[in-house]
N, C-alpha and C positions, 0 to 999 in steps of 0.2 A: 918456631913453634909447634909444630905438630907436635901433637899427642898417641904415643903409646897404650897407652890408655886402654884396655877392652871396653873401656862403659862410655870411651867418648864414641860422639858423635858428629857427620855429617851437613852440615845443611847445604842444599843447595838455593841461589837466592835466583829468582827468574827475572825477568821486567821487559813485555810486551807490550812497544812502545811504540805506537801510529803514529809514521812518517810523514801520514799524507797530505794534503794541499792545506784542508781547513785545519791543521794545527799549525802551523805559521805564523799564526799572529799568538800562538802563547811558544814559540820555543826557542826564548831563551830561559824562562822557565820552569821551560820543561828541563834543558840541559841543568839546570841551578839544582832543580828538585833529585831529579840521578846525581847529583853530587853531596846534593844531603843524606840520601840515602846510601851512596857510601861509604859516607860520614861513618854512619850511624852503623853500617853492616864494621866495620874498621872497632866500630866502638863495643860492638858483641864481643867480637872475638878478643878483644881485652878481658870484656865483664867476664866470660867463659873461658878460659883458654882451650877446654878440653872438648869442649865444641868448634871445630871448621868451620870457617863460612868458607861457598864457593857465589862465583858471582857470574850471572850471563844476563848479555843487554844487548835483546835485541829490537833494531831502529824497521821498519816495514812498511811500504809505499809499492807501488806497482812498477816501479821500476824495479825494485829490488830490495832483495831480505837480509839487512847489512848488519853481521854480528859486530856490536862493536866489543860484547866480553863474551868470551866465551868458554864459560866453566873452568874460570881461573880461578884460582886460591884469593880470599880478597888479597893480602899480603903482596900481591901479584900486578895490583889491580890500580892502578891510577884513575884522577880522573878524569870524563871527559871533556873536550873544547868543544867552543860553541858551533865551529868549521865540519867536525863530529856529527851536527844534528841540521839539516837543510830540510826539511818539509818538501814534498811533491803533488801530484798527480793522486791516485787512486788509494783506495781500501781492502787489498787483497788479506781481513782478516781469517779467517778460514788455514787459508794458506800459511801464515806465521805461526799460530799457535799449533795446527798438526806438524806442519816441521822441523819446527821446537822442542816439543813436546815428548815427539816419539824419540830423536836424539839424542836425549836425557837419558825417556828411560830402557833406552840398551845400553845406556851408560851404571844405573842403577841398581836397576832392575833387583839384581841379586844379592845387591849390596845390603847385611839387613843395619848399620849403621848409620844410613844416609837418610833422610829427608827432602820433600822437596817442595818447594814457595813459588807459586806460576804464577805472575800478578797480570793482566791486560789491560795496557788504559791507552782511551780510543776516546773521536769526537765524533765517531759517523758509524755507518750499515757497514757490511761487507758488501762491495762490487765488484770484486774483480779478481777472484781464488779464480787459481783452476783444477787444482791437486786435490785437494781437499771440499770437503759437501760438507750443510749443519750437521747431519744422519752423523756424519765420519765422526766429528770433531767430538760432540755431544755422545756419543761410542767412546769412545778416547778419553773424554777428562772425567765420565762417570765411572770408566775402566780404572781410571789411575787413581779416582779420589777414594774408592774400595780401600783401597793399597795405603795410604793413607795421605795422601800428596792432597793438599791444597793449592785450592782458586781463587782468586777474585777475577773482579770484573770492574774497572773506576773508568766513568765513564760520563761527556756531555753531547750536548746535541742533540737526541736521538732519546729514544725510550729504551733505557740503560737496564733496565727491569727486565722490562720485555726478553730482550738479548739473553743478560744472562739466564733468565729461567729458561729462555729455550736449548741453550745451551746445559743444563742443567749445572750449575753455577751456583751457591747463596751465597756469596760476600761479596757481598755490590755496594758500591759507593758511588754517587752522585754528586760531581762538583761542575762552579760556575769557570767560564772558560775566560779570565778575572787575574790580574797580579796576587790578591787578593787570596780568592777563591783555588788558585794554581799550587800556593802556597801550604791555606789550610789542608788540603788536601794532599800535595807530600807529607803533611806533620803527624796527621794521622794517620796516615797509610805506614811512618814507621815505627813510631809508638806501636801500633797493631804488631807487625810485625818483630820485635823485640820482646812485647809480649808473649806470642804464641814461640818464638822462638826457646825463650826460656821454659816456656810448656815443656815442648820439646828434648830440649836439656834435662829437665828433672825426668821424663818416661826414662831416658836413657839410663840414667841412675838408678830405677828402679828395676828389680827382681818381676822379670815377668815375661812372658811366653809374646810370639813371635804376637800371633794373634791378637792376645792380651792387651798386648803392646799397640798392634793398628788401632784396634777397636777403640783403645783411647784415645787414639790421635784425630781421631775420625771427630770424636765428641768435642776435641778441641776444635777443630776442625769448621765448622759450623758455625762456629763464634769467632769469626777472625777481627773484625773492626768494633777497635773499643766503644763503648757507648760516647755518648757527645755529651759534656761537664754542662 
């Protein structure tokens, strides 16, 4: 299904998912939501064949940074199982973000057809990172945002907007840790992601310089989440 058209584009969908112990109460809903998102990305690939879709899913806790899906074409990605996601221990949020985005940047920095969407989902504050600090993460996010990367922060049970602001992330969504709240969160995220992907596709089809395209991407990125009806 891969296109050789020079106007084709690559979307790298990255989800950095907290699996600290406090996520246990919504573990099943988290897995269901991830799988719904994978289905949504598959649908996007079918709808826009010239837009290749890649997926990374990183689940993190104090024990491990678990790469459940590592920069794979959506055609090669299977749904995850409940046993793949077992919350425990602490929240090394900065390490999870820093490790994931620097590795992806190394891969796609020179690829003018590639765009990145990074979504962070957590229900608590950073409390266990050893490799990265807040200022370093903020600097990386600001740098990659200038290159057209999208960052979104989705959170519960903490001051979500304050944490996002401290990391220079403009796109923020809060959710309730209930079955209905988590379902609403994933639904809104998937609608937003598909709308954003459509805009990225249009940019790649429109003749413009790399600088113009990057500026257009930054403009769309500032308004990622759909408005509530």
